[in-house]
C-alpha positions as CSV (number, residue, x, y, z in Angstrom):
1,X,-158.2,200.4,-138.2
2,X,-159.1,199.0,-141.7
3,X,-155.4,199.5,-142.7
4,X,-154.2,197.3,-139.8
5,X,-156.8,194.6,-140.6
6,X,-155.7,194.6,-144.2
7,X,-152.0,194.4,-143.1
8,X,-152.8,191.3,-140.9
9,X,-154.7,189.7,-143.7
10,X,-151.8,190.3,-146.1
11,X,-149.4,188.8,-143.5
12,X,-151.6,185.7,-143.0
13,X,-151.9,185.3,-146.8
14,X,-148.2,185.5,-147.2
15,X,-147.6,183.0,-144.5
16,X,-150.2,180.6,-146.1
17,X,-148.5,180.9,-149.6
18,X,-145.1,180.4,-148.1
19,X,-146.3,177.3,-146.2
20,X,-147.8,175.9,-149.3
21,X,-144.7,176.4,-151.3
22,X,-142.7,174.8,-148.6
23,X,-145.0,171.8,-148.4
24,X,-144.8,171.4,-152.3
25,X,-141.0,171.6,-152.2
26,X,-140.7,168.9,-149.4
27,X,-143.2,166.6,-151.1
28,X,-141.4,166.9,-154.3
29,X,-138.1,166.2,-152.7
30,X,-139.5,163.1,-151.0
31,X,-140.9,161.9,-154.2
32,X,-137.6,162.3,-156.1
33,X,-135.7,160.7,-153.3
34,X,-138.0,157.7,-153.5
35,X,-137.5,157.3,-157.2
36,X,-133.8,157.8,-156.8
37,X,-133.7,155.1,-154.3
38,X,-135.5,152.7,-156.8
39,X,-133.1,153.7,-159.5
40,X,-130.1,152.9,-157.2
41,X,-131.6,149.5,-156.5
42,X,-131.9,148.8,-160.2
43,X,-128.4,150.0,-160.7
44,X,-127.0,147.7,-158.1
45,X,-128.9,144.9,-159.7
46,X,-127.4,145.7,-163.1
47,X,-123.9,145.9,-161.7
48,X,-124.3,142.5,-160.1
49,X,-125.6,140.9,-163.3
50,X,-122.7,142.6,-165.2
51,X,-120.1,141.2,-162.8
52,X,-121.5,137.8,-163.2
53,X,-121.6,138.1,-167.0
54,X,-118.0,139.4,-167.0
55,X,-116.8,136.4,-165.1
56,X,-118.6,134.1,-167.7
57,X,-116.9,136.0,-170.5
58,X,-113.5,135.6,-168.8
59,X,-114.1,131.8,-168.6
60,X,-115.1,131.6,-172.3
61,X,-112.1,133.7,-173.3
62,X,-109.7,131.2,-171.9
63,X,-111.4,128.5,-173.9
64,X,-111.5,130.6,-177.1
65,X,-107.9,131.5,-176.9
66,X,-106.9,127.9,-176.5
67,X,-108.4,127.1,-179.9
68,X,-107.1,127.9,-183.4
69,X,-110.5,128.8,-184.7
70,X,-110.2,132.4,-186.1
71,X,-113.9,132.6,-186.7
72,X,-114.6,131.8,-183.1
73,X,-112.0,134.3,-182.0
74,X,-113.7,137.0,-184.1
75,X,-117.1,136.1,-182.8
76,X,-115.8,136.4,-179.2
77,X,-114.2,139.8,-179.9
78,X,-117.5,141.0,-181.2
79,X,-119.3,139.6,-178.2
80,X,-116.8,141.2,-175.8
81,X,-117.5,144.6,-177.5
82,X,-121.2,144.1,-176.5
83,X,-119.9,143.6,-172.9
84,X,-117.9,146.9,-173.1
85,X,-121.0,148.7,-174.4
86,X,-122.9,147.2,-171.5
87,X,-120.4,148.6,-169.0
88,X,-120.6,152.0,-170.7
89,X,-124.4,151.9,-170.4
90,X,-124.2,151.1,-166.8
91,X,-121.8,154.0,-166.3
92,X,-124.3,156.2,-168.0
93,X,-127.0,155.3,-165.5
94,X,-124.6,155.8,-162.6
95,X,-123.7,159.2,-163.9
96,X,-127.3,160.3,-164.4
97,X,-128.1,159.3,-160.8
98,X,-125.1,161.0,-159.4
99,X,-125.8,164.4,-161.1
100,X,-129.5,164.2,-160.2
101,X,-131.0,163.9,-163.7
102,X,-134.8,163.7,-163.9
103,X,-136.4,160.3,-163.1
104,X,-137.4,160.0,-166.7
105,X,-133.9,160.4,-168.0
106,X,-132.7,157.9,-165.4
107,X,-135.4,155.4,-166.3
108,X,-134.5,155.8,-170.0
109,X,-130.9,155.1,-169.4
110,X,-131.8,152.1,-167.2
111,X,-133.8,150.6,-170.0
112,X,-131.0,151.1,-172.4
113,X,-128.5,149.4,-170.0
114,X,-130.9,146.5,-169.5
115,X,-131.3,146.0,-173.2
116,X,-127.5,146.2,-173.7
117,X,-127.0,143.6,-170.9
118,X,-129.4,141.3,-172.7
119,X,-127.5,141.8,-176.0
120,X,-124.2,140.9,-174.2
121,X,-125.8,137.7,-172.8
122,X,-127.1,136.7,-176.2
123,X,-123.7,137.4,-177.8
124,X,-122.0,135.1,-175.2
125,X,-124.6,132.4,-175.8
126,X,-123.8,132.7,-179.6
127,X,-120.2,132.3,-179.0
128,X,-120.8,129.3,-176.7
129,X,-122.9,127.6,-179.4
130,X,-120.0,128.0,-181.8
131,X,-117.6,126.1,-179.5
């Protein structure tokens, strides 16, 4: 009789352990899904800002090409390089999200992309000041 009681206790203990592991797994999934949703919102915001900035670059490009100022053209080319770097940083964020990188990795890449976007904005402002 003690053997069957021990067997029942082991089965109950196993069920409790499996239930705990399942609960931990589900809560971890929900937590990572929530952070992924936030990262996707930030990515969408970055893409919107980038598209707007790219349109501004295109408008300035027309004006720069109409001038004969080589120094201004060089400054614009350097600024446009910052825009390309921004696009690359945004693609890195998108890649990290799509492959399921850790939220810390995604956050780090988001910060890099935001910083690069600010550099591109400041480079454009610099070119505009030279016009």
